[in-house]
TIDRENNU-675627 format. One line per field, with one value per residue (C-alpha): residue number from 1; residue in three letters; chain; x, y, z. Coordinates in steps of 0.5 Angstrom, whole numbers, plus 2048, in hexadecimal, padded with zeros to 3 digits. Example, Ala and Ser with C-alpha at 12.3 -4.5 7.8 and 13.67 -1.06 7.14 Angstrom:
TIDRENNU-675627
nudo (1:2);
logu (ala:ser);
filo (A:A);
xx (819:81B);
yy (7F7:7FE);
zz (810:80E);
***
This chain:
TIDRENNU-675627
nudo (1:2:3:4:5:6:7:8:9:10:11:12:13:14:15:16:17:18:19:20:21:22:23:24:25:26:27:28:29:30:31:32:33:34:35:36:37:38:39:40:41:42:43:44:45:46:47:48:49:50:51:52:53:54:55:56:57:58:59:60:61:62:63:64:65:66:67:68:69:70:71:72:73:74:75:76:77:78:79:80:81:82:83:84:85:86:87:88:89:90:91:92:93:94:95:96:97:98:99:100:101:102:103:104:105:106:107:108:109:110:111:112:113:114:115:116:117:118:119:120:121:122:123:124:125:126:127:128:129:130:131:132:133:134:135:136:137:138:139:140:141:142:143:144:145:146:147:148:149:150:151:152:153:154:155:156:157:158:159:160:161:162:163:164:165:166:167:168:169:170:171:172:173:174:175:176:177:178:179:180:181:182:183:184:185:186:187:188:189:190:191:192:193:194:195:196:197:198:199:200:201:202:203:204:205:206:207:208:209:210:211:212:213:214:215:216:217:218:219:220:221:222:223:224:225:226:227:228:229:230:231:232:233:234:235:236:237:238:239:240:241:242:243:244:245:246:247:248:249:250:251:252:253:254:255:256:257:258:259:260:261:262:263:264:265:266:267:268:269:270:271:272:273:274:275:276:277:278:279:280:281:282:283:284:285:286:287:288:289:290:291:292:293:294:295:296:297:298:299:300:301:302:303:304:305:306:307:308:309:310:311:312:313:314:315:316:317:318:319:320:321:322:323:324:325:326:327:328:329:330:331:332:333:334:335:336:337:338:339:340:341:342:343:344:345:346:347:348:349:350:351:352:353:354:355:356:357:358:359:360:361:362:363:364:365:366:367:368:369:370:371:372:373:374:375:376:377:378:379:380:381:382:383:384:385:386:387:388:389:390:391:392:393:394:395:396:397:398:399:400:401:402:403:404:405:406:407:408:409:410:411:412:413:414:415:416:417:418:419:420:421:422:423:424:425:426:427:428:429:430:431:432:433:434:435:436:437:438:439:440:441:442:443:444:445:446:447:448:449:450:451:452:453:454:455:456:457:458:459:460:461:462:463:464:465:466:467:468:469:470:471:472:473:474:475:476:477:478:479:480:481:482:483:484:485:486:487:488:489:490:491:492:493:494:495:496:497:498:499:500:501:502:503:504:505:506:507:508:509:510:511:512:513:514:515:516:517:518:519:520:521:522:523:524:525:526:527:528:529:530:531:532:533:534:535:536:537:538:539:540:541:542:543:544:545:546:547:548:549:550:551:552:553:554:555:556:557:558:559:560:561:562:563:564:565:566:567:568:569:570:571:572:573:574:575:576:577:578:579:580:581:582:583:584:585:586:587:588:589:590:591:592:593:594:595:596:597:598:599:600:601:602:603:604:605:606:607:608:609:610:611:612:613:614:615:616:617:618:619:620:621:622:623:624:625:626:627:628:629:630:631:632:633:634:635:636:637:638:639:640:641:642:643:644:645:646:647:648:649:650:651:652:653:654:655:656:657:658:659:660:661:662:663:664:665:666:667:668:669:670:671:672:673:674:675:676:677:678:679:680:681:682:683:684:685:686:687:688:689:690:691:692:693:694:695:696:697:698:699:700:701:702:703:704:705:706:707:708:709:710:711:712:713:714:715:716:717:718:719);
logu (met:phe:ala:ala:ile:gly:arg:phe:thr:tyr:arg:arg:arg:arg:leu:val:ala:phe:val:trp:leu:gly:ile:phe:val:val:gly:ile:leu:val:gly:pro:arg:val:phe:ala:his:leu:asp:ser:gly:asn:gly:leu:arg:gly:asn:ala:glu:ser:val:val:thr:leu:gln:arg:leu:asn:gln:ala:thr:lys:arg:gly:thr:glu:val:thr:ala:leu:leu:asp:gly:arg:asp:val:his:asp:pro:ala:leu:arg:ala:ser:val:ala:ala:ala:val:ala:asp:leu:arg:ala:arg:pro:asp:val:arg:arg:val:ile:asp:pro:val:ala:thr:pro:val:pro:ala:leu:leu:ala:ser:asp:arg:arg:ala:met:leu:leu:glu:val:glu:leu:arg:asp:asp:leu:ser:val:ser:gln:glu:asn:gln:ala:ser:asp:gln:val:thr:arg:leu:arg:arg:ile:ser:ala:pro:arg:val:leu:val:gly:gly:asn:arg:ala:ala:asn:leu:asp:phe:gln:asp:arg:ala:gln:lys:asp:leu:glu:arg:gly:glu:met:ile:ala:leu:pro:phe:val:val:val:leu:leu:phe:leu:ile:phe:arg:gly:val:val:ala:leu:leu:val:pro:leu:val:val:ala:leu:val:ala:ile:ala:gly:ala:leu:leu:val:leu:leu:gly:val:ser:gln:leu:thr:asp:thr:ser:thr:tyr:ser:val:asn:val:ile:thr:met:leu:gly:ile:gly:leu:ala:val:asp:tyr:ser:leu:leu:ile:val:ser:arg:phe:arg:glu:glu:arg:ala:gly:his:glu:ala:ala:ala:ala:ile:glu:arg:thr:leu:ala:thr:ala:gly:arg:thr:val:ala:phe:ser:gly:leu:thr:val:ala:ile:ala:leu:ser:gly:leu:leu:val:phe:ala:val:pro:phe:leu:arg:ser:met:ala:trp:gly:gly:ile:gly:val:val:leu:val:ala:met:val:ala:ala:ile:thr:leu:ile:pro:ala:leu:leu:gly:leu:trp:gly:arg:arg:ile:lys:pro:ala:arg:ala:thr:arg:ser:asp:his:gly:val:phe:tyr:arg:val:ser:arg:val:val:gln:arg:phe:ala:trp:ala:leu:val:pro:leu:leu:val:val:gly:leu:ala:leu:leu:ala:val:pro:phe:ala:his:ala:lys:leu:glu:asn:ser:gly:val:glu:ala:leu:pro:arg:ser:ser:ser:val:arg:gln:leu:phe:glu:thr:leu:arg:asp:arg:phe:pro:gly:arg:gly:ser:asp:pro:ile:ile:val:leu:ala:glu:ile:asn:pro:ala:asp:pro:gln:ala:gln:ala:phe:val:ala:arg:val:arg:ala:leu:pro:gly:val:ala:ser:val:ala:pro:his:gln:gly:val:pro:pro:val:val:thr:val:leu:asp:val:thr:pro:asp:gly:pro:ser:gln:gly:ala:val:ala:thr:arg:leu:val:ser:gln:ile:arg:gly:leu:glu:arg:pro:val:ala:val:tyr:val:thr:gly:ser:ala:ala:phe:leu:gly:asp:tyr:arg:asp:thr:leu:ala:glu:gly:leu:pro:leu:val:leu:gly:val:ile:gly:leu:ala:thr:met:leu:leu:leu:trp:leu:met:thr:gly:ser:val:val:val:pro:leu:lys:ala:val:val:met:asn:val:leu:ser:leu:gly:ala:ser:phe:gly:ala:leu:val:trp:val:phe:gln:glu:gly:his:leu:ser:gly:leu:leu:gly:phe:glu:pro:thr:gly:thr:val:asp:ile:thr:val:pro:val:leu:val:phe:val:phe:ala:phe:gly:leu:ser:met:asp:tyr:glu:val:phe:leu:leu:ser:arg:ile:lys:glu:thr:trp:asp:glu:ser:gly:asp:asn:asp:his:ala:val:ala:leu:gly:leu:gln:arg:thr:gly:arg:ile:val:thr:ser:ala:ala:ala:leu:ile:val:ala:val:phe:leu:gly:phe:ala:ser:gly:glu:leu:leu:thr:ile:lys:glu:ile:gly:val:gly:met:ala:leu:ala:ile:val:ile:asp:ala:thr:val:val:arg:thr:leu:leu:val:pro:ala:ala:met:lys:leu:met:gly:arg:trp:asn:trp:trp:ser:pro:thr:ser:leu:arg:arg:leu:his:asp:arg:leu:gly:leu:leu:arg:glu:thr:pro:ala:ala:pro:ala:pro:ala:pro:ala:pro:ala:pro:pro:ala:glu:ala:pro:ala:pro:glu:pro:val:his:pro:gly);
filo (A:A:A:A:A:A:A:A:A:A:A:A:A:A:A:A:A:A:A:A:A:A:A:A:A:A:A:A:A:A:A:A:A:A:A:A:A:A:A:A:A:A:A:A:A:A:A:A:A:A:A:A:A:A:A:A:A:A:A:A:A:A:A:A:A:A:A:A:A:A:A:A:A:A:A:A:A:A:A:A:A:A:A:A:A:A:A:A:A:A:A:A:A:A:A:A:A:A:A:A:A:A:A:A:A:A:A:A:A:A:A:A:A:A:A:A:A:A:A:A:A:A:A:A:A:A:A:A:A:A:A:A:A:A:A:A:A:A:A:A:A:A:A:A:A:A:A:A:A:A:A:A:A:A:A:A:A:A:A:A:A:A:A:A:A:A:A:A:A:A:A:A:A:A:A:A:A:A:A:A:A:A:A:A:A:A:A:A:A:A:A:A:A:A:A:A:A:A:A:A:A:A:A:A:A:A:A:A:A:A:A:A:A:A:A:A:A:A:A:A:A:A:A:A:A:A:A:A:A:A:A:A:A:A:A:A:A:A:A:A:A:A:A:A:A:A:A:A:A:A:A:A:A:A:A:A:A:A:A:A:A:A:A:A:A:A:A:A:A:A:A:A:A:A:A:A:A:A:A:A:A:A:A:A:A:A:A:A:A:A:A:A:A:A:A:A:A:A:A:A:A:A:A:A:A:A:A:A:A:A:A:A:A:A:A:A:A:A:A:A:A:A:A:A:A:A:A:A:A:A:A:A:A:A:A:A:A:A:A:A:A:A:A:A:A:A:A:A:A:A:A:A:A:A:A:A:A:A:A:A:A:A:A:A:A:A:A:A:A:A:A:A:A:A:A:A:A:A:A:A:A:A:A:A:A:A:A:A:A:A:A:A:A:A:A:A:A:A:A:A:A:A:A:A:A:A:A:A:A:A:A:A:A:A:A:A:A:A:A:A:A:A:A:A:A:A:A:A:A:A:A:A:A:A:A:A:A:A:A:A:A:A:A:A:A:A:A:A:A:A:A:A:A:A:A:A:A:A:A:A:A:A:A:A:A:A:A:A:A:A:A:A:A:A:A:A:A:A:A:A:A:A:A:A:A:A:A:A:A:A:A:A:A:A:A:A:A:A:A:A:A:A:A:A:A:A:A:A:A:A:A:A:A:A:A:A:A:A:A:A:A:A:A:A:A:A:A:A:A:A:A:A:A:A:A:A:A:A:A:A:A:A:A:A:A:A:A:A:A:A:A:A:A:A:A:A:A:A:A:A:A:A:A:A:A:A:A:A:A:A:A:A:A:A:A:A:A:A:A:A:A:A:A:A:A:A:A:A:A:A:A:A:A:A:A:A:A:A:A:A:A:A:A:A:A:A:A:A:A:A:A:A:A:A:A:A:A:A:A:A:A:A:A:A:A:A:A:A:A:A:A:A:A:A:A:A:A:A:A:A:A:A:A:A:A:A:A:A:A:A:A:A:A:A:A:A:A:A:A:A:A:A:A:A:A:A:A:A:A:A:A:A:A:A:A:A:A:A:A:A:A:A:A:A:A:A:A:A:A:A:A:A:A:A:A:A:A:A:A:A:A:A:A:A:A:A:A:A:A:A:A:A:A:A:A:A:A:A:A);
xx (822:823:828:82C:82C:82F:834:836:836:83A:840:83F:83E:844:841:83A:83C:840:83A:836:83B:83B:833:834:839:835:82F:832:835:830:829:828:827:820:81E:81F:819:814:80D:808:803:7FC:7FE:7F8:7F7:7F8:7F1:7ED:7E8:7EC:7F3:7F0:7EC:7F3:7F7:7F1:7F1:7F9:7F9:7F3:7F7:7FE:800:807:809:806:80A:807:80B:808:80B:808:809:809:803:802:802:809:80E:814:810:80D:814:817:811:811:819:818:812:816:81C:817:814:81B:81C:81B:818:813:80C:808:809:802:805:801:803:802:7FB:7F8:7F4:7F0:7F1:7F9:7F8:7F7:7F1:7F5:7F9:7FF:801:801:802:807:805:80A:808:80E:80E:80B:811:816:81A:81A:821:81F:818:81D:821:81C:818:81F:81F:818:81A:81F:819:81B:81F:819:818:813:814:811:812:80F:80F:80B:807:807:80E:810:80C:80E:816:814:811:817:81B:817:817:81E:81F:81A:81D:824:821:81D:823:827:822:820:827:82A:823:824:82B:829:824:828:82D:828:825:82C:830:836:839:83B:833:830:835:832:82B:82E:832:82C:828:82D:82D:825:825:82A:826:81F:823:825:81E:81A:81F:81E:816:816:819:813:80D:80B:80E:80B:80F:80D:810:817:815:810:814:81A:817:814:81B:81E:819:818:820:820:81B:81E:825:822:81E:824:829:825:824:82C:82D:828:82C:833:832:832:836:83C:83B:83A:835:831:831:82E:829:827:826:821:81D:81D:81F:819:815:818:817:80F:80F:812:80D:808:809:80B:804:801:804:802:7FB:7FD:7FE:7F7:7F6:7F6:7FA:801:803:801:804:80A:80A:808:80E:813:810:810:817:81A:816:81A:821:820:81E:823:828:826:827:82D:831:82F:832:838:839:838:83D:842:840:83C:841:841:839:837:833:82C:82C:82B:827:822:81B:815:810:812:80E:80B:809:806:802:7FF:7FD:7F9:7F6:7F4:7F1:7EC:7EC:7E4:7E4:7EA:7E8:7E1:7E4:7EA:7E6:7E1:7E7:7EA:7E4:7E2:7E9:7E8:7E1:7E4:7E7:7DF:7DF:7E6:7E7:7EB:7EE:7F5:7FA:7FC:801:7FE:802:809:80B:809:811:810:80F:80A:805:806:804:7FE:7FC:7FD:7F9:7F3:7F3:7F4:7F2:7EB:7E9:7F1:7F0:7ED:7EE:7E8:7E4:7E6:7E1:7E3:7DD:7DF:7DA:7DB:7DA:7D5:7D1:7CA:7CA:7D1:7CE:7C8:7CD:7D1:7CA:7C9:7CF:7CF:7C8:7CB:7CB:7D1:7D4:7D7:7D9:7DA:7DF:7E2:7E9:7EF:7F3:7EE:7ED:7E6:7E5:7E3:7E0:7E4:7E1:7E4:7DF:7E0:7DD:7DB:7E0:7E6:7E9:7E8:7E2:7DB:7D8:7DE:7DE:7D6:7D6:7DB:7D6:7D0:7D4:7D6:7CE:7CB:7C8:7CD:7CD:7D4:7D9:7DB:7E1:7E3:7E9:7EC:7EE:7E7:7E7:7EE:7EB:7E5:7E8:7ED:7E8:7E4:7EB:7EC:7E5:7E5:7EC:7EB:7E7:7EB:7F1:7EE:7ED:7F4:7F7:7F3:7F3:7FA:7FC:7F7:7FA:801:800:7FC:802:806:801:7FD:7F7:7F1:7EF:7F5:7F6:7EF:7F0:7F6:7F3:7ED:7F1:7F6:7EF:7ED:7F4:7F4:7ED:7EF:7F6:7F1:7ED:7F3:7F5:7EF:7EF:7F6:7F7:7F0:7ED:7F4:7F5:7FD:7FF:803:807:808:809:804:7FE:7F7:7F4:7ED:7EF:7F3:7F7:7F2:7F8:7FB:7F5:7F7:7FE:7FE:7F9:7FE:804:802:7FE:804:808:803:803:80B:80A:804:809:80E:809:806:80D:80E:807:807:80E:80B:804:808:80C:807:800:7FE:7FB:7FB:802:804:801:804:80B:80B:809:80F:814:812:80F:816:817:811:811:818:816:810:814:819:815:810:817:818:811:811:818:815:80F:813:814:810:80C:805:803:80A:808:801:804:809:805:7FF:804:807:800:7FE:805:804:7FD:7FF:805:801:7FA:7F9:800:800:7F9:7F4:7F8:7F9:7F2:7EF:7F3:7F1:7EA:7EB:7EF:7F1:7EC:7F2:7F5:7EF:7EF:7EB:7EE:7EF:7F3:7F7:7F9:7FB:7FF:803:805:806:807:80D:80F:815:81B:81F:827:82B:830:836:836:83B:83C:839:833:831:82B:825:820:81A:814:80E:80E:80C:804:802:7FE:7F7:7F3:7EC:7E7);
yy (7E3:7DE:7DA:7E1:7E1:7DA:7DC:7E2:7DF:7D9:7DE:7E2:7DD:7DF:7E6:7E3:7DE:7E4:7E9:7E3:7E2:7E9:7E9:7E3:7E6:7EC:7E8:7E4:7EA:7EF:7EB:7E9:7F0:7EF:7EB:7F2:7F5:7EF:7F0:7EB:7F0:7F0:7F3:7F6:7FC:803:805:7FF:801:7FC:800:807:805:803:809:80D:809:80A:811:812:80E:810:809:806:7FF:7FA:7F4:7EF:7EA:7E4:7E2:7DB:7D5:7D9:7DB:7E2:7E4:7E0:7E6:7E4:7E5:7EB:7EE:7EC:7EF:7F6:7F6:7F5:7FA:7FF:7FE:7FF:805:808:807:80D:809:806:80A:806:7FF:7FC:7F9:7F2:7F3:7FA:7FA:7F3:7F4:7ED:7ED:7ED:7E6:7DF:7DC:7D7:7DC:7D9:7DE:7E6:7EB:7F1:7F5:7FB:800:804:80B:80C:810:80B:809:802:801:804:800:7F9:7FC:7FD:7F6:7F3:7F6:7F3:7EC:7EC:7EB:7E4:7E5:7E6:7E1:7DD:7D6:7D8:7DF:7E0:7E7:7E9:7EE:7F1:7F2:7EC:7E8:7EC:7EA:7E3:7E2:7E5:7E1:7DA:7DC:7DD:7D6:7D3:7D6:7D3:7CC:7CC:7CD:7C8:7C3:7C4:7C5:7BE:7BB:7BF:7BD:7B6:7B6:7BA:7B5:7AF:7B3:7B5:7B0:7B5:7B9:7BF:7BF:7C0:7C5:7CA:7CA:7CA:7D1:7D4:7D2:7D5:7DC:7DC:7DC:7E2:7E5:7E4:7E7:7ED:7EE:7EE:7F2:7F7:7F6:7F7:7FE:800:7FC:7F8:7F1:7EB:7E6:7E1:7E4:7E2:7DA:7DA:7DE:7DA:7D4:7D6:7D9:7D2:7CE:7D2:7D2:7CB:7CA:7CE:7CB:7C4:7C6:7CA:7C5:7BF:7C2:7C4:7BD:7BB:7C0:7BE:7B7:7BA:7C1:7C4:7C8:7CF:7CD:7C8:7CF:7D3:7CE:7CC:7D4:7D4:7CF:7CE:7D5:7D7:7D3:7D5:7DC:7DA:7D7:7DD:7E2:7DD:7DC:7E4:7E5:7E1:7E4:7EB:7E9:7EB:7F2:7F3:7F2:7F8:7F5:7F7:7F0:7EC:7F2:7F1:7E9:7EB:7EF:7EB:7E5:7E8:7EA:7E3:7E0:7E5:7E4:7DC:7DD:7E2:7DD:7D7:7DB:7DE:7DA:7D3:7D4:7D7:7D1:7CD:7D0:7CF:7C8:7C5:7C1:7BD:7BC:7B5:7B6:7B3:7AC:7AC:7A5:7A8:7A6:7AB:7A6:7A5:7A4:7AB:7AA:7A3:7A6:7AC:7A7:7A3:7A9:7AB:7A5:7A6:7AD:7AD:7AA:7AD:7B4:7B4:7B0:7B4:7BB:7B8:7B5:7BC:7BF:7BB:7BC:7C3:7C2:7C3:7CA:7CC:7CC:7CF:7D4:7D9:7DE:7E2:7DE:7E1:7DE:7D7:7D7:7D7:7D0:7CE:7CF:7D7:7DB:7E0:7DA:7D7:7DE:7DE:7D7:7D9:7DF:7DB:7D6:7D9:7E0:7E1:7E6:7E7:7E1:7E4:7EB:7F0:7F3:7FB:800:807:80D:814:816:817:811:815:817:813:812:80E:80A:808:806:802:7FF:7FD:7FA:7F6:7F3:7F0:7E8:7E5:7EB:7E8:7EF:7F6:7FA:801:801:803:809:80D:814:816:81A:813:80D:806:7FF:7F9:7F4:7ED:7E8:7E0:7DC:7DD:7E4:7E2:7DD:7DE:7E2:7E7:7E8:7E9:7EE:7F2:7F3:7F4:7F9:7FD:7FC:7FF:806:80B:812:813:810:809:805:7FE:7FA:7F4:7EE:7EC:7F2:7F1:7EB:7ED:7F3:7EE:7E9:7EF:7F2:7EB:7EA:7F1:7EF:7E8:7E8:7ED:7E9:7E3:7E7:7EA:7E3:7DF:7E4:7E6:7DE:7DC:7E2:7E0:7D8:7DB:7DF:7D8:7D3:7D7:7D4:7D6:7D0:7CD:7D3:7D3:7CB:7CD:7D2:7CD:7C7:7CB:7CE:7C7:7C4:7CA:7C9:7C2:7C5:7CA:7C4:7C0:7C6:7C7:7BF:7BF:7C6:7C8:7C1:7BF:7B8:7B7:7BC:7B7:7B5:7BC:7BF:7C4:7C5:7C7:7CD:7CB:7D1:7D2:7D9:7DE:7E0:7D8:7D7:7DD:7DC:7D5:7D6:7DC:7D8:7D1:7D4:7D7:7D0:7CC:7D1:7D0:7C8:7CA:7CE:7C8:7C3:7C8:7CA:7C3:7C1:7C7:7C6:7BF:7C2:7C7:7C1:7BC:7BE:7B8:7BA:7B4:7B2:7B9:7B8:7B2:7B4:7BA:7B6:7B2:7B7:7BB:7B6:7B4:7BC:7BE:7B8:7B9:7C1:7BF:7BB:7C0:7C6:7C1:7BF:7C7:7C9:7C3:7C5:7CC:7C9:7C5:7CC:7CE:7D4:7D1:7D6:7D4:7CC:7CE:7D1:7CC:7C6:7C9:7CB:7C4:7C1:7C5:7C3:7BC:7BC:7C0:7BC:7B5:7B6:7BC:7BC:7B4:7B2:7B8:7BC:7B6:7B4:7BB:7BC:7B6:7B7:7BE:7BC:7C1:7C6:7C7:7CB:7CF:7D7:7DB:7DD:7E5:7E2:7DD:7E3:7E7:7E1:7E1:7E8:7E8:7E1:7DF:7D9:7D4:7D6:7D1:7D3:7D1:7CC:7CA:7C3:7BF:7BE:7C0:7BC:7BB:7BF:7BB:7B9:7BE:7BC:7BF:7C4:7C1:7C2:7C8:7C6:7C6:7CB:7C9:7CF);
zz (7B1:7B6:7B1:7B1:7B9:7B8:7B4:7B8:7BF:7BC:7B9:7BF:7C4:7C9:7CA:7CA:7D0:7D3:7D3:7D6:7DC:7DE:7DE:7E3:7E7:7E8:7E9:7EF:7F2:7F2:7F1:7F8:7FA:7F8:7FE:802:7FE:7FE:801:804:804:801:7FA:7F9:7F4:7F8:7F7:7FA:7FF:804:803:803:809:80D:80A:80D:814:814:813:819:81E:81C:81E:81D:81C:821:824:828:82D:830:837:838:83D:844:848:847:84E:84F:852:84E:848:84A:84C:845:842:846:844:83D:83C:840:83B:835:837:838:830:82C:826:82B:82B:830:834:837:83D:83F:846:848:843:844:83E:83D:835:837:83C:839:83B:83F:842:840:83B:83A:834:834:82F:82C:827:824:821:81B:818:818:812:810:812:819:819:818:81E:823:821:822:829:82B:829:82E:833:832:838:83D:842:83E:83B:834:831:82A:827:821:81D:816:815:818:813:80D:80F:811:80A:807:80A:809:801:801:804:800:7FA:7FC:7FE:7F7:7F3:7F7:7F6:7EF:7EC:7ED:7EB:7E4:7E4:7E4:7DF:7DA:7DB:7D9:7D3:7D0:7D3:7D3:7D8:7D3:7D0:7D7:7D9:7D4:7D7:7DE:7DC:7D9:7DF:7E4:7DF:7E0:7E7:7E7:7E2:7E6:7EC:7E8:7E5:7EC:7EF:7E9:7EA:7F2:7F1:7ED:7F0:7F6:7F5:7F9:7FD:7F9:7F2:7F3:7F4:7EE:7E9:7EA:7EA:7E3:7E1:7E2:7DF:7D9:7D8:7D9:7D4:7CE:7CF:7CE:7C8:7C5:7C7:7C4:7BE:7BD:7BE:7B9:7B4:7B6:7B3:7AC:7AD:7B0:7B7:7B3:7AE:7B4:7B8:7B3:7B1:7B8:7B9:7B3:7B5:7BD:7BE:7BB:7BF:7C5:7C3:7C2:7C9:7CC:7C9:7CB:7D2:7D3:7D0:7D5:7DB:7D8:7DA:7E1:7DF:7DE:7E6:7EA:7EF:7F0:7F2:7EC:7E8:7EB:7E9:7E2:7E1:7E5:7E1:7DA:7DC:7DD:7D7:7D3:7D7:7D5:7CE:7CC:7D0:7CC:7C5:7C7:7CD:7CB:7C3:7C6:7CB:7C5:7C1:7C7:7C9:7C3:7C1:7C7:7C7:7C3:7BD:7BD:7BB:7B3:7B4:7B8:7B5:7B4:7B6:7BD:7C3:7C3:7BB:7BD:7C3:7BF:7B9:7BF:7C1:7BA:7B9:7BF:7BF:7BF:7C6:7C9:7C8:7CC:7D1:7D2:7D2:7D7:7DC:7DC:7DD:7E3:7E6:7E6:7EA:7F1:7EF:7EF:7F7:7F8:7FE:7FC:801:802:806:80C:811:811:80A:80F:812:819:81B:819:820:81C:81B:822:825:820:822:829:829:825:82A:831:830:82F:82A:827:823:81D:819:81A:815:816:815:814:814:814:819:821:825:82A:824:824:81D:81E:824:820:81A:81F:821:81A:819:820:81E:817:817:818:81D:823:826:825:828:828:824:829:828:824:825:826:820:81C:81E:81D:81F:81F:81D:81F:81A:81C:819:815:813:80C:80C:809:80F:80F:808:808:80D:80A:804:809:80D:806:804:80B:80B:80E:810:80E:80A:80C:80A:80C:80C:80F:80D:80A:807:803:801:7FE:7FB:7F8:7F5:7F2:7EF:7EC:7E9:7E6:7E2:7E1:7DA:7D7:7DA:7D6:7D0:7D0:7D1:7CC:7C6:7C7:7C7:7C1:7BD:7BE:7BC:7B6:7B4:7B5:7B2:7AD:7B0:7B4:7B7:7BA:7BF:7C1:7C2:7C6:7CB:7CC:7CE:7D2:7D6:7D7:7DA:7DE:7E1:7E3:7E7:7EA:7ED:7EF:7F3:7F7:7F8:7FB:7FF:801:802:805:801:800:805:809:803:801:808:809:80E:80A:80C:808:803:7FD:7FC:7F8:7F4:7F2:7ED:7E9:7E9:7E7:7E2:7DF:7E0:7DE:7D8:7D5:7D6:7D3:7CD:7CD:7CC:7C7:7C3:7C3:7C1:7BC:7B9:7B7:7B4:7B0:7AD:7AB:7A9:7A4:7A1:7A0:7A1:7A5:7AB:7AF:7AD:7AF:7B6:7B7:7B5:7B8:7BF:7BD:7BC:7C2:7C7:7CA:7CB:7CE:7D3:7D5:7D5:7DA:7DE:7DF:7E1:7E5:7E9:7EA:7EC:7F1:7F4:7F5:7F8:7FD:801:807:805:803:7FE:7FA:7FB:7F8:7F2:7F1:7F1:7ED:7E8:7E8:7E7:7E1:7DE:7DF:7DD:7D6:7D4:7D5:7D4:7D0:7CB:7CB:7CA:7C9:7C4:7BF:7C0:7BF:7B9:7B6:7B7:7B4:7AE:7A9:7AC:7B1:7AC:7AA:7AA:7A6:79F:7A1:7A8:7A4:79F:7A5:7A8:7A1:7A2:7AA:7AC:7B0:7AB:7AC:7AA:7A6:7A6:7A0:7A3:79F:79D:79E:796:790:78E:787:784:785:77F:77E:782:784:78A:790:792:796:79D:79B:7A0:7A1:79F);
***
């Protein structure tokens, strides 16, 4: 099949290139519209208690979007300041889209005045029936409060934070591309030593960016899409596009040494094209595990990731052959004198000699690197993920430091009972008596038919005390139905959702990956080994993630301020994405090992030769994709930085420790048992297995018939 694709794309190379050019143009022109559909919300499933409670609260209060303005730098009794505030309040109250303005001058509520009396808050509530565009216009009007006679005016709120996240995500995307692509160009030139050869991966990477934007635009029309998704999906698309291009162009150069361009493309697609298809399916299967979680944000990541993987894969097996057909004569063939006993072959032989010592040493070492993850503090990221230059973050930090009681989000408790009812008062007393409760106050603006409490916990909004209080309040004896929401409740519900879905996710990813590798190799041992080694390398990267971002090591070098936590979504995304990419390299390596095993039946030689023939490609691909990830990690959003660094660490560990050392050592110890499969499964694989194609390329000249000889021995399968 892949050889036929190679023939078709070569014959229709101009048409194929033109179609992809159209996709690129549409993606660049239309794709950026996705930024208007991104959401920095909690992303929880709709039936989570914290989400349902917030909806009930909004229905009860009929509240619109709230905007908060901080007026800082002057004494709150300054006549000029008070006069400018009074004029601004009058202008805002005259607007038809504003429902309520809390004037800190006319109504000097203590909560609106800073403890040092050098700042005040002005709170504006918009009407709840406004469209998105009307809300944006009204919010823009509030931002004009910066004209107030105060040295510093900061405007914030949920909508302002969401817009800031969207803006930073788009700027980080552009910055990541500007940093990553030049590095990719330089590395590709060093790898190929030619301008034309490096243009192919670069073109495919640009197509992948356009495809990623189009895929996410489509996903955003169907479900909530996270602010971070564009950056994560785009860096995945660029990385895979470059990886697949590197594999196919390298194989084309090998085949070009003995064949004309048409035959070389056909043979390349029959071998490397098949490997790319396996790799793409493996990565897509890993990403499909996110669909198990009942979390719209993770599902949008899954659909976006699967879509961009398929774009990169299809581009690799159609666009690259078309470009090779157009430019292939300008690409230098690989040197025919290249030895199969080079550096990677010799390293593999040394590793095999000491395999009995290396395997336990490496396994223990990777396990020790994972130890810090046992103490991980996983929380939802808030405005602290924004850089200090963000006015939204500055507002949050000022409220926390100078306005008592405003620095942490309360736990909101809603009970369907009149607050004057004695049972309601008894319930409030039980809540107030819980350990860790700093204060309990009635929630403002609620009709008296329900009881709504703001419970302020000791410590951070999402700290251990706050999350424990959520569980305790939900477990209290209650006279009527009671619901709990707030940031701590969101975190608890999110953790529960992940914990419920995680076993099934791991099962889906593991079993599907092993099935695909079995179809490729016919062995049940090799797929199991691959999954175990990936888990070891990912565990080590998780430990490093905690060491860097939670504990703050290398914060100066990486340009961030540690928050003492790791975003709860980051380990999930790093596991799924890095698992898929690690299996990507496993497929690269196993495809060559399997070729040699089928030809020789010598396990040690097959492993060493497979590593020699893929070592340079895997190492180069890892260097390229790490450059892409670190380019995106240079951005300002902390969560994107965590994802980029985490994935870069996982790839570095996988490409060096695992692929170069642990895989050859482990396969040496297992010997022929690497290729073991029960007899029934072996027969099934003979019928269903995805075997390597061997296209018949025309020979330069007819050769004399060889003398009769015994057929080559079949590989021996143990058992």
